[in-house]
C-alpha positions as CSV (number, residue, x, y, z in Angstrom):
1,X,0.0,0.0,0.0
2,X,1.4,3.4,-0.9
3,X,2.1,5.8,1.9
4,X,-0.4,8.3,0.7
5,X,-3.2,5.7,0.9
6,X,-2.7,4.9,4.5
7,X,-5.2,7.1,6.2
8,X,-8.2,5.6,7.8
9,X,-10.9,6.4,10.3
10,X,-11.4,4.0,13.1
11,X,-12.6,6.4,15.9
12,X,-15.5,4.4,17.4
13,X,-13.7,1.1,17.3
14,X,-10.5,2.4,19.0
15,X,-12.6,4.3,21.5
16,X,-14.3,1.2,22.6
17,X,-11.0,-0.6,22.9
18,X,-9.4,2.1,25.0
19,X,-12.5,2.9,27.1
20,X,-12.3,6.5,26.0
21,X,-15.0,8.8,24.6
22,X,-15.3,8.9,20.8
23,X,-12.8,11.5,19.6
24,X,-11.1,12.2,16.3
25,X,-7.8,10.4,15.8
26,X,-5.4,10.5,12.9
27,X,-2.7,8.3,11.3
28,X,0.8,9.1,12.5
29,X,3.2,8.6,9.6
30,X,6.7,9.8,10.6
31,X,8.8,10.2,13.8
32,X,12.2,11.8,14.4
33,X,14.2,12.3,17.7
34,X,17.3,14.5,18.1
35,X,18.0,13.0,21.5
36,X,16.2,10.7,23.9
37,X,13.9,13.4,25.0
38,X,13.3,15.7,22.1
39,X,11.2,14.3,19.2
40,X,8.6,15.2,16.6
41,X,5.8,13.2,15.0
42,X,3.9,14.1,11.8
43,X,0.7,12.6,10.4
44,X,-2.6,13.0,8.6
45,X,-4.5,16.3,8.3
46,X,-1.4,18.5,9.0
47,X,-0.7,16.8,12.4
48,X,2.6,17.8,14.1
49,X,3.3,16.6,17.7
50,X,6.3,17.6,19.8
51,X,7.8,16.2,23.0
52,X,10.7,17.4,25.1
53,X,10.4,14.7,27.8
54,X,10.8,11.5,25.9
55,X,7.1,11.3,25.1
56,X,5.7,11.5,28.6
57,X,3.6,14.3,27.1
58,X,3.1,15.3,23.4
59,X,2.0,18.8,22.4
60,X,0.3,19.6,19.1
61,X,2.0,22.2,17.0
62,X,0.4,24.4,14.3
63,X,1.5,23.2,10.8
64,X,-0.6,25.7,8.9
65,X,-1.8,23.0,6.6
66,X,-4.4,20.2,6.3
67,X,-2.2,18.2,3.9
68,X,-1.2,14.7,5.1
69,X,2.4,15.0,6.4
70,X,4.5,11.9,5.7
71,X,8.0,12.3,7.0
72,X,10.1,14.6,9.2
73,X,13.9,15.1,9.6
74,X,15.8,17.3,12.0
75,X,19.5,18.3,11.8
76,X,19.4,19.6,15.4
77,X,16.8,20.2,18.1
78,X,15.6,23.3,16.4
79,X,16.1,22.9,12.6
80,X,13.7,20.5,10.9
81,X,11.9,19.8,7.6
82,X,8.5,18.1,7.0
83,X,7.2,16.8,3.7
84,X,3.8,15.6,2.6
85,X,1.0,15.4,0.0
86,X,0.4,18.2,-2.5
87,X,4.1,19.0,-2.7
88,X,4.1,20.3,0.9
89,X,7.4,21.2,2.5
90,X,7.6,22.9,5.9
91,X,10.6,24.2,7.7
92,X,11.3,25.2,11.3
93,X,14.3,26.8,12.9
94,X,12.8,27.1,16.4
95,X,11.8,23.6,17.3
96,X,8.5,23.8,15.7
97,X,7.1,26.9,17.3
98,X,6.7,28.1,13.8
99,X,6.5,26.0,10.6
100,X,7.2,28.0,7.4
101,X,6.0,26.6,4.1
102,X,8.7,26.3,1.4
103,X,8.1,26.4,-2.4
104,X,8.7,22.9,-3.7
105,X,7.9,23.6,-7.3
106,X,5.6,20.6,-7.5
107,X,2.2,19.4,-6.3
108,X,3.4,15.8,-6.3
109,X,3.1,13.6,-3.2
110,X,6.3,13.8,-1.2
111,X,6.9,10.7,1.0
112,X,10.4,11.1,2.5
113,X,13.1,13.7,3.3
114,X,16.7,13.4,4.4
115,X,19.4,16.1,5.2
116,X,23.1,15.5,5.6
117,X,23.5,19.0,7.2
118,X,21.3,22.0,7.9
119,X,21.4,23.1,4.3
120,X,21.8,20.0,2.1
121,X,18.7,17.8,1.8
122,X,16.7,15.6,-0.6
123,X,13.0,14.9,-0.8
124,X,11.4,12.1,-2.8
125,X,7.9,11.1,-3.9
126,X,6.0,11.0,-7.1
127,X,2.8,11.3,-9.1
128,X,0.5,8.6,-10.5
129,X,-2.3,9.0,-12.9
130,X,-3.7,5.7,-14.3
131,X,-5.1,7.5,-17.4
132,X,-1.9,9.3,-18.2
133,X,1.5,8.5,-16.6
134,X,3.4,8.3,-13.4
135,X,6.8,9.4,-12.4
136,X,9.3,9.4,-9.5
137,X,10.0,12.8,-8.0
138,X,13.4,13.9,-6.5
139,X,14.0,17.4,-5.1
140,X,17.3,18.7,-3.9
141,X,18.3,21.8,-1.8
142,X,21.7,23.1,-0.8
143,X,20.4,26.3,1.0
144,X,18.1,24.9,3.7
145,X,15.1,24.7,1.4
146,X,15.1,28.3,0.2
147,X,15.2,26.7,-3.2
148,X,14.4,23.1,-4.2
149,X,15.6,21.8,-7.6
150,X,14.1,18.9,-9.4
151,X,16.4,16.0,-10.3
152,X,15.9,13.3,-12.9
153,X,14.9,10.1,-11.2
154,X,14.7,8.1,-14.5
155,X,11.8,6.1,-13.1
156,X,8.0,6.1,-13.3
157,X,7.9,4.5,-9.9
158,X,6.6,6.6,-7.0
159,X,9.6,6.8,-4.6
160,X,8.8,5.9,-0.9
161,X,12.1,6.6,0.9
162,X,15.5,8.2,0.7
163,X,18.6,7.9,2.8
164,X,22.1,9.4,2.5
165,X,25.2,8.0,4.0
166,X,27.1,11.2,3.3
167,X,26.4,14.4,1.2
168,X,27.0,12.5,-2.1
169,X,26.1,8.9,-1.5
170,X,22.4,8.2,-1.3
171,X,19.7,5.6,-2.0
172,X,16.1,6.1,-2.9
173,X,13.5,3.3,-3.1
174,X,10.1,2.8,-4.7
175,X,7.8,-0.1,-4.9
176,X,9.8,-1.7,-7.7
177,X,12.9,0.5,-7.8
178,X,16.2,1.0,-6.0
179,X,18.1,4.1,-7.1
180,X,21.6,5.2,-6.0
181,X,23.6,8.4,-6.4
182,X,27.2,9.0,-5.6
183,X,27.3,12.6,-6.8
184,X,24.7,14.2,-4.6
185,X,21.8,13.4,-7.0
186,X,23.3,14.8,-10.2
187,X,22.8,11.3,-11.6
188,X,20.7,8.5,-10.2
189,X,21.3,4.9,-11.4
190,X,19.1,1.9,-10.9
191,X,20.3,-1.0,-8.7
192,X,19.1,-4.6,-8.9
193,X,17.5,-5.6,-5.7
194,X,16.9,-9.2,-6.9
195,X,13.2,-8.9,-6.0
196,X,11.6,-5.5,-5.9
197,X,11.9,-2.1,-4.3
198,X,10.8,-1.0,-0.9
199,X,8.8,1.2,1.4
200,X,11.6,2.1,3.9
201,X,15.3,1.7,4.4
202,X,18.3,2.5,6.6
203,X,22.0,2.6,6.1
204,X,24.6,2.4,8.9
205,X,27.4,3.4,6.5
206,X,27.8,3.8,2.8
207,X,28.0,0.0,2.3
208,X,25.6,-1.6,4.9
209,X,21.9,-1.0,4.4
210,X,18.5,-2.7,4.8
211,X,15.3,-2.3,2.8
212,X,11.8,-3.3,4.0
213,X,8.7,-3.6,1.9
214,X,5.4,-5.3,1.3
215,X,4.7,-8.9,2.2
216,X,7.3,-9.0,4.9
217,X,10.2,-8.4,2.5
218,X,13.6,-7.5,4.0
219,X,16.7,-7.0,1.8
220,X,20.3,-6.5,3.0
221,X,23.4,-5.1,1.3
222,X,26.9,-4.9,2.6
223,X,28.5,-3.6,-0.7
224,X,26.6,-0.3,-1.2
225,X,23.7,-1.9,-3.0
226,X,25.7,-3.7,-5.7
227,X,23.8,-6.8,-4.5
228,X,20.9,-7.2,-2.2
229,X,20.2,-10.4,-0.3
230,X,16.7,-11.4,1.0
231,X,16.3,-12.1,4.6
232,X,13.6,-14.1,6.4
233,X,11.3,-11.8,8.3
234,X,9.0,-14.5,9.5
235,X,5.9,-12.5,8.5
236,X,3.9,-11.7,5.4
237,X,2.7,-8.4,6.7
238,X,3.8,-5.2,5.0
239,X,6.9,-3.6,6.6
240,X,6.9,0.2,6.3
241,X,10.0,1.4,8.2
242,X,13.3,0.2,9.6
243,X,16.0,1.7,11.9
244,X,19.4,0.5,12.9
245,X,21.5,1.8,15.8
246,X,24.6,-0.1,14.5
247,X,25.4,-2.6,11.8
248,X,23.7,-5.4,13.7
249,X,20.9,-4.0,15.9
250,X,17.8,-2.9,14.1
251,X,14.0,-2.7,14.3
252,X,11.4,-3.0,11.5
253,X,7.7,-2.1,11.8
254,X,4.6,-2.4,9.7
255,X,1.4,-4.4,9.7
256,X,-1.8,-5.2,7.8
257,X,-5.4,-4.9,8.9
258,X,-7.1,-8.2,9.4
259,X,-4.0,-10.2,10.5
260,X,-4.2,-9.9,14.2
261,X,-2.1,-8.6,15.7
262,X,-2.4,-6.0,12.9
263,X,0.8,-4.3,14.1
264,X,4.2,-5.8,13.4
265,X,7.4,-5.1,15.2
266,X,10.6,-7.1,14.3
267,X,14.0,-7.0,16.0
268,X,17.4,-8.2,15.0
269,X,20.7,-8.1,16.8
270,X,22.8,-10.0,14.2
271,X,22.4,-7.8,11.1
272,X,19.2,-9.4,10.0
273,X,20.3,-13.1,10.0
274,X,17.4,-13.6,12.4
275,X,14.4,-11.3,13.0
276,X,12.4,-11.8,16.2
277,X,8.8,-10.6,16.5
278,X,8.1,-8.3,19.4
279,X,4.6,-7.6,20.8
280,X,2.7,-4.9,22.6
281,X,1.0,-5.8,25.8
282,X,-2.7,-6.0,24.8
283,X,-3.7,-5.4,28.4
284,X,-2.0,-2.0,28.2
285,X,-3.2,-1.1,24.7
286,X,-5.6,-3.4,23.0
287,X,-6.1,-0.9,20.2
288,X,-2.3,-1.0,19.4
289,X,-2.8,-4.6,18.3
290,X,-5.2,-3.4,15.6
291,X,-3.0,-0.5,14.4
292,X,-0.5,-0.9,11.6
293,X,2.7,0.9,12.3
294,X,4.4,3.3,9.8
295,X,7.6,4.7,11.3
296,X,10.3,3.8,13.9
297,X,13.2,5.8,15.4
298,X,15.8,4.8,18.0
299,X,18.2,7.2,19.8
300,X,20.2,4.3,21.1
301,X,20.1,0.5,21.1
302,X,17.4,0.5,23.8
303,X,15.4,3.7,23.4
304,X,13.0,3.9,20.5
305,X,9.6,5.2,19.4
306,X,7.1,3.8,16.9
307,X,4.0,5.5,15.5
308,X,1.0,4.3,13.4
309,X,-2.7,4.2,12.8
310,X,-5.3,5.2,15.5
311,X,-2.9,7.9,16.9
312,X,-0.6,5.0,18.1
313,X,2.6,6.0,19.8
314,X,4.7,3.3,21.4
315,X,7.9,3.7,23.4
316,X,10.6,1.3,24.5
317,X,13.6,1.8,26.8
318,X,14.7,-1.9,26.8
319,X,15.3,-2.6,23.1
320,X,11.7,-3.6,22.5
321,X,11.3,-6.2,25.2
322,X,8.4,-4.0,26.3
323,X,6.5,-1.4,24.4
324,X,4.6,1.2,26.4
325,X,1.8,3.2,24.8
326,X,2.0,7.0,25.0
327,X,-0.8,9.5,24.8
328,X,-1.1,11.7,21.8
329,X,-3.3,14.8,22.1
330,X,-6.8,13.6,21.4
331,X,-9.3,15.9,19.9
332,X,-12.4,16.0,22.1
333,X,-15.8,17.2,21.0
334,X,-16.7,20.8,21.8
335,X,-18.6,21.3,25.0
336,X,-22.0,23.0,24.4
337,X,-24.7,24.4,26.7
338,X,-27.6,26.1,25.0
339,X,-28.8,27.8,28.2
340,X,-32.0,27.4,30.2
341,X,-35.5,26.7,28.8
342,X,-37.6,29.8,28.4
343,X,-41.2,31.0,28.2
344,X,-42.1,34.2,26.3
345,X,-45.2,35.9,25.1
346,X,-45.7,37.3,21.6
347,X,-44.6,39.6,20.1
348,X,-41.6,39.2,22.5
349,X,-38.3,37.5,21.5
350,X,-36.2,35.0,23.4
351,X,-32.7,36.0,24.5
352,X,-30.4,33.0,23.8
353,X,-27.3,32.8,26.0
354,X,-25.2,29.7,25.1
355,X,-21.7,28.7,26.1
356,X,-19.2,26.8,24.0
357,X,-15.7,25.6,25.0
358,X,-13.1,23.5,23.1
359,X,-9.6,22.0,23.3
360,X,-8.2,23.9,20.3
361,X,-7.8,20.7,18.3
362,X,-7.5,20.0,15.4
363,X,-4.9,22.7,14.7
364,X,-5.4,24.0,12.0
365,X,-8.0,25.4,12.1
366,X,-8.0,25.6,16.0
367,X,-11.4,27.4,15.8
368,X,-15.0,26.4,16.5
369,X,-17.9,27.4,14.4
370,X,-21.4,27.7,16.0
371,X,-24.9,27.6,14.6
372,X,-28.4,28.0,16.1
373,X,-31.2,26.1,14.3
374,X,-34.8,25.2,14.8
375,X,-35.4,21.5,15.6
376,X,-39.2,21.6,15.9
377,X,-42.0,24.0,16.4
378,X,-45.2,25.2,14.6
379,X,-43.8,28.5,13.1
380,X,-40.8,30.2,11.7
381,X,-37.9,31.1,13.9
382,X,-35.7,34.1,13.0
383,X,-32.4,34.4,14.7
384,X,-30.6,37.7,15.2
385,X,-27.3,36.0,14.3
386,X,-27.5,32.3,13.9
387,X,-23.7,32.0,14.0
388,X,-23.4,33.8,17.4
389,X,-23.4,31.9,20.6
390,X,-25.4,34.7,22.3
391,X,-28.3,36.0,20.1
392,X,-32.0,36.4,19.9
393,X,-34.9,34.4,18.4
394,X,-38.3,35.7,17.3
395,X,-41.3,33.5,16.4
396,X,-44.0,33.7,13.9
397,X,-46.6,31.7,15.9
398,X,-47.3,30.6,19.4
399,X,-46.5,27.0,20.5
400,X,-43.7,24.8,21.8
401,X,-40.3,25.1,20.1
402,X,-37.0,23.2,20.4
403,X,-33.9,25.2,19.4
404,X,-30.4,23.7,19.0
405,X,-26.9,25.2,19.4
406,X,-24.3,23.2,17.4
407,X,-20.5,23.6,17.7
408,X,-18.1,22.2,15.1
409,X,-14.3,22.1,15.4
410,X,-14.0,20.9,11.7
411,X,-13.5,17.2,12.8
412,X,-16.1,16.7,15.5
413,X,-19.3,18.4,16.5
414,X,-21.7,18.4,19.4
415,X,-25.0,20.2,20.3
416,X,-27.4,21.1,23.0
417,X,-31.1,21.8,22.8
418,X,-33.4,24.2,24.7
419,X,-37.2,24.4,24.8
420,X,-39.0,27.7,24.2
421,X,-42.7,28.0,25.1
422,X,-44.2,30.9,23.1
423,X,-47.5,32.1,24.4
424,X,-50.0,34.0,22.1
425,X,-50.4,37.7,22.5
426,X,-53.3,38.9,24.9
427,X,-56.2,41.2,23.9
428,X,-55.0,44.3,22.1
429,X,-55.1,47.6,23.9
430,X,-57.8,50.0,22.9
431,X,-58.0,53.8,23.6
432,X,-60.1,54.9,26.6
433,X,-63.8,55.9,25.9
434,X,-64.5,59.6,26.9
435,X,-67.7,61.6,27.2
436,X,-67.3,65.2,28.5
437,X,-71.0,65.6,29.2
438,X,-73.7,67.9,27.7
439,X,-73.1,71.5,26.5
440,X,-74.1,74.2,29.1
441,X,-75.1,77.9,29.5
442,X,-74.3,79.7,32.7
443,X,-74.1,83.3,34.1
444,X,-70.7,84.9,34.5
445,X,-70.6,84.7,38.3
446,X,-71.9,81.1,38.3
447,X,-69.9,77.8,37.8
448,X,-70.3,75.0,35.3
449,X,-70.8,71.5,36.8
450,X,-68.7,69.3,34.6
451,X,-70.0,65.7,34.6
452,X,-67.8,63.5,32.4
453,X,-67.5,59.7,32.0
454,X,-64.4,57.6,31.2
455,X,-64.1,53.9,30.7
456,X,-61.0,51.7,29.7
457,X,-60.0,48.1,29.0
458,X,-57.3,48.1,31.7
459,X,-54.5,47.7,29.1
460,X,-51.6,48.0,29.1
461,X,-50.9,46.4,32.4
462,X,-48.8,47.8,33.9
463,X,-49.9,50.5,34.7
464,X,-53.6,49.2,34.3
465,X,-54.9,52.7,35.1
466,X,-56.2,55.8,33.3
467,X,-55.2,59.5,33.9
468,X,-57.7,62.3,33.1
469,X,-57.3,66.0,32.5
470,X,-59.7,68.9,31.8
471,X,-58.3,71.8,29.7
472,X,-59.6,74.9,27.9
473,X,-59.5,74.7,24.1
474,X,-60.8,78.1,23.3
475,X,-62.7,81.1,24.9
476,X,-62.2,84.8,25.7
477,X,-61.2,84.5,29.3
478,X,-59.6,82.2,31.8
479,X,-61.2,78.9,32.8
480,X,-60.5,77.7,36.3
481,X,-61.1,74.1,37.2
482,X,-62.0,72.9,40.7
483,X,-59.7,69.8,40.0
484,X,-58.5,69.5,36.5
485,X,-57.6,65.8,37.0
486,X,-61.1,64.7,38.2
487,X,-63.7,63.4,35.7
488,X,-66.4,65.3,37.7
489,X,-65.4,68.8,38.7
490,X,-66.4,72.5,38.2
491,X,-65.3,75.3,36.0
492,X,-65.5,79.1,36.5
493,X,-64.8,81.8,33.9
494,X,-63.2,85.3,34.1
495,X,-65.2,86.8,31.2
496,X,-68.4,86.3,29.3
497,X,-68.4,84.5,26.0
498,X,-68.3,81.1,24.3
499,X,-65.8,78.5,25.6
500,X,-64.8,75.0,24.5
501,X,-63.5,72.7,27.2
502,X,-61.9,69.3,26.7
503,X,-61.7,66.1,28.8
504,X,-58.7,63.9,27.9
505,X,-58.0,60.3,29.1
506,X,-54.7,58.4,28.7
507,X,-53.9,54.7,29.5
508,X,-50.1,55.5,29.1
509,X,-50.1,54.1,25.5
510,X,-53.2,55.5,23.9
511,X,-55.4,58.6,24.7
512,X,-58.8,60.0,23.7
513,X,-60.8,63.2,24.4
514,X,-64.2,64.8,24.1
515,X,-65.2,68.5,24.0
516,X,-68.1,70.4,25.4
517,X,-69.3,74.0,24.6
518,X,-70.1,76.4,27.5
519,X,-71.9,79.8,26.9
520,X,-71.2,82.3,29.7
521,X,-73.7,85.2,29.8
522,X,-73.2,88.5,31.6
């Protein structure tokens, strides 16, 4: 299986095996340590993990990409390069605090990278199109990746791995190809492996190297690849990666789904004359049995790390006699609370106050998007801003509604519902009814007895009360009211003539009035 076809989703299965909540996992494809404590892992969806304590804890770093990252190489604790799908090349000079994209000049899949010093490196990969053609890709840099130059591979095989014994002497392998250069990649020549190519390889010096491949294939050379000798691995499972700490001591890893244990770890201490299978304690990590492994790295004969499917990270400090699972950062679902249930009355609106929290994974994007939606209800719901956690909702009809707040971190989502009971509007408020009484005729020194009537529907409530006022509309003199706020009161006048008086009633929202005419004779 090609490296770029490795990714799979086995979230629920692994969660049941591990007794953990269902969370998004990824395939881990490459691992590199600069010392026993400081290491970096790369994988699917732009995953980069970093440890500075030997894997006791792993911290996610921001890669700035969602491309699948296949391989990583560091020349010191700070300076490293990552390659992946879509021609992705990333570079760090500060231990991964920042990963800067480099221009590769290609969109081909890049599977492996190797540097002989901080500036000089080679990346390999390829492109395959069943309706057109395929080719092996080789890129070379001598300035730390500021520029990458394409080299001629002379093969249509997609290249899976590259290794340099020194700045000039290197080997690249594909499924059916073994290439060698002795001039820093100016020319690449095909070597005869006697069988096929490989998926991974390791050289301990310019002459002594090992290739691993599908079907349990292991090939060994002690003459710089002039000849390759098949070794017995004792397995038919695909082997993806191999690492030697000296000419004799090495570890190969791989696996195939459906051949339990699906993970394969092989160990040799005699240069591959014999390979012994090692196992993960299923009581410590049952899921690890079902996770093919893709990369291995040792910092000394005893201390090594293996990574693979289902976010698997395994660590040994005794040469593989025991492999201890380590915890990768697991992406948990966002935590969502839509707030308390509510009851409102039309035409009012509901104030929605939700809360959302997240662990910041995956990164990128390291952000959560939120959405309010109607789950059920008799009418239309209009949100002030459906993408805001705190917003409003108005309703076109009375009834029982269920509203949902959903949060999505791009890989996982969760939601919470609230119930909103919408009561219909009460009777509409009408203006007060006002009658100022009959018109009157009085003498100048007399008084007019004003006998008005006011009635109201009691709305709005509050205040549920009506205020009344008598006023002069017109007339030649002054009108003096006994109590201008009483419906029944008196009025006296300073001069003879014709007057119009008005009784006004207000319920705080609406008002009405009625007028009477009073003739004042001398």
